[in-house]
N, C-alpha and C positions, 0 to 999 in steps of 0.2 A: 620506681626511690621515694614517691610520697608516701607521708603518713604513718611512719615506721614508728610504733608504739614502745619505747625503750625508755624507761624511767628507773633510775635506783634513791631509793632514799636512806638515809642511814640514820635511823632513831638510835638515842641515847640516852643512857638513864641518868646521865649529868657529867659536868667536864669540871675535874676539880684539881686544881693546883692550888701551890701554895708560893709567896715572895717572899722572901728571906725566914726570917723565922716566925711569921704570922702560921696561925693552924686554921684549918676552915671546920668547924664542928654542924653535924649532920644530924638531923633528928633518925634516929633509928626504927621510927613506925612505918611499917611497911603496909602501905594503904594497895588493894588490889585494882588493878585499870586494865582496862581493855585499851587492846595499841591498835591503830588502824592504819593504815596504808593502803588508803582508795582515789584513786585517779580515776575519772570520768572521760571520755574523747568524742565530742558532737560528730554524728556519722557511722559510729559503731557501737557494736553491743557492749554491755558493760562485762567486761573477766578482771581478772588479775587483782582482786579486793583482797588485799592482805589480813587478818583480823589474828591478830597475837596476843599474849599475857604480856603483864611485864615482871619483873622480880626484885625481887630485894638485891639491894648493894652487897657487893663482895660475893655475892654468889655463881657459880657456873654451872648451869641447868644443863643439858640435852638441849640443843635448839630446836630438835623435832617436836619436844615436849611442850614448845611456847605456842603452837597454832593450834587455835581453837576451833572445831571442826565443827560443829553442833550451834554455833549462834543462831540465832534467830533473826537475819536482816533481810532489809528492802530498801526498795529508794522508789518513791514517792513520784512523780510529776505534777507538781503543784498546780499546774494550769490547767490538768483536766483532774487531778485529784486521782487519778490512778497509780495501785503498785504495783510493784512488779518484785517478787520473793526471788530471791538470790539463793542458791544452790553448793552446795561446797565441793570441789573437785579433789580428790584427793590425792590424784599425782602432781597437777599443777602447785596445790597446795594453797588454793584461794578460793575464793566465792566467786561465782559467772552469771551470769543471765541465761537459762535453757533455751527461753524461748526464741521464735522468729517475729515475731508481731511486735518487736521495738527497736530501737536504734536511738541513742539519745540525739537530742535536738542542740541545734544554735540556739543561744542567747535563749533560754530557759532556766527555771529555778528545780533544782531537786534537792529531794530530802532523803538523806537515809538516815535508819532507825535500827538499832541493833540490840538486841538481849544476850545476855552469856552468861555463864556460869564461871565464874573464877574463883580457885580456893575458897571453893561452898558457901561465897556471895555471888548472888542475882547481880549484875550489873546492867543499866540502860543508859542510853546515849541517842542523841540523834545531830546533825547538820546538816547545811542548809549549800550548796553552792549554786552560783548562777554561770552557766556555761559562755565561753567569749562568743561573740557576734562572728559569722561570715564572713570572709574576706582574709584573711592570714595568709600568706606563702612565702617561700622562699623566691626573690627573682632570680634565676637559673642564668640567665644571661648577665647578670653584674654581681655574681657569686663565684668565688674561687671553685675549681671544678678540674679536671682532668688531670695530667700530671703539670708538678712545678717543683724546682732545683731549691733544695734549702734555702732561705735568704736569699732568693733570687732577684736582681737588679734590674733598673730599667734602662734606660739606654742615658741617662745623667750619672747612673752608679749609685743612686739610690734605690735602699731596700723596698720591698715591695712588700706590704701586708698582705695578710687573705683579705679579699672582699667579702662582705655579707650585704645582702641589701635583702629588706623586707617588705611586703606591704604586708600593711598594720591592721591588726582586729581594733574594730574602732572602740572606745573606752577603756582598752586592754595598754596597759602602761609597764608592764613587768613578762619579760623574755627571756628563759634559762635557755640554756645552749651547753648541749652534750658533747665534746668532744673523744672520739675512742679511735686509736691506733690498732687497726686490727692485724696487724702484723707485728706487733710489740715483742720485744724479746731482748736479751742481753747482746746479740749478735745486729740486731739491728738497730741499737738506740746511736744516737747520733757525739759521743765522745767530744769530739771536735769541736761543741756546740758554741756558741759566742756570750755565754754568759755564768756557766757554775762547772769546776771541773768535778764528775762523778766516775769512780771509781765500777769496774763490773762487778764487784760483789756488793756494791751497794745498790746497784739495777736490779742484781736479780732479788734484793732483800723489799727494797720497796719498787717493785714492778708496777705495781696498779697504781701507785700515786704518781708516775707518770704516763702511763696508758690510759687513765682516764682524767680528761680535764674537765670544770666546769666553767661556764663564762657567764655574765648574764647582761640583758640592755633592761635599763629603768630607768624611769622618773620620762618616759618618753610623751612628746608634745602628745595632746590628748585631738587637737584640730591636725595632725599629719598623717600623711594619707602611705609613706613611707618611710623607711630610715634607712641609714648606711652605718654600719659599723664593721670596725678592723678587727680581724684578730689577730692578734700579733705575735711572735716569732716564739715568744719564749712559752708558750702553750704546746710547740712541738717538739717533741724531744724522738721521734724515730723518722728513719727511711721507713716509709710504711704508708697502704691505704687508708686513709681515714675516713670516718663516721661522723659528719655533725649533724645531731640534731636540732632545731630551735622549736622551743613550743612557744604559743601563745597561753598565759597562764590568768589563769584567774585571781581573787584577792585573797580567799582562801590560803592557797601557794607559796604568793605571793609572803605575806604574810610569816606564814610558817618558816618557807625555806631562809628568809632574811635574819630569824632570832633564834630557831633552832638549834645552831653551834653557840651562840651568843649568849650563856645565860649567869655569867659572872660578872657582875661591875667592878671598875676598880678599886672600890674600898673592902672588895671580896664578898660582897653579901650577893646573895642568886634573886635572881626573877625569872617566873615561868615565860618559855618563850609564846608567841602570840598564835594559841589554838583555837580556831573557831568553831571549838565544839563543845556542844550543852549534855552535860551530864557524868557517865561515869569512863571517859575515854579519852587519852590523849593520842598527838596523833596530826594527820588530815585526812581530808573527805575535800578532795578538788576536783577542780576540771580544769583542761586543756586542748590546746589542738596543734597538731605536730606535723613536721616536715623535714625532711633530711636530702641533703646531699650529701656525694663522695666525690675525692679525690686523693690525689698519689703524690707523697712526696719525695723525690729522690735524690740521689747526690745531685 
């Protein structure tokens, strides 16, 4: 159950909206960029590195044409100076390290370097991540597991939240959480939930909205060894088995994940998300430790 590597990143070209009669004007100039979705995990081989290209606003290309399969891509261990060239896997549509002589290590700095052609333009970019220190894990005996009734109560009638306790990675203060309902469907949805009325047709239309839930623990005391966190019941929408993955994330991912959805100020002006990439690329090159627990919510 430990260290399952599952992560979904949603890259966006822009979040555009208007308030009242105001109008947002965009610069229509298209600037080709490499789009990176690159996360590495200590103790594992490098794989699943997605390299795509950006597109002009208001275009709808075939998604398969976005993948860049011929990039020159490598990762360098900055402590030893040794570089590892990544190879494109056409089945998985991502890059990976084919050799057997290297696993990502804890508490090390790695530099990603990439050169690729996008729209007849040669683009290059680099980024450095420092992997989290060893020590992170879910404390199973103090975390929700097994079967639990929906909004189960204690002996005093108080609703018990879903408990989560972590051993922390030293000097890491950002811990994203991914909750997935493994049996999600309109027949398992909790229609008599304690929060909002939802119709069956809305469940079908917005199934992924309820199936995939993200939470986060941030600003953790750097001197702490453990942290307790409650997953509240508004995160649970199905009578279902659940998989909960918690990550100890590096600063690159923290900055990106906290800013990529919020790119418009109250006055309508736009700003860039925090991207720690130098050169002609957007997205993220980061590192994480992952741990997983399963539980089941029943009636």
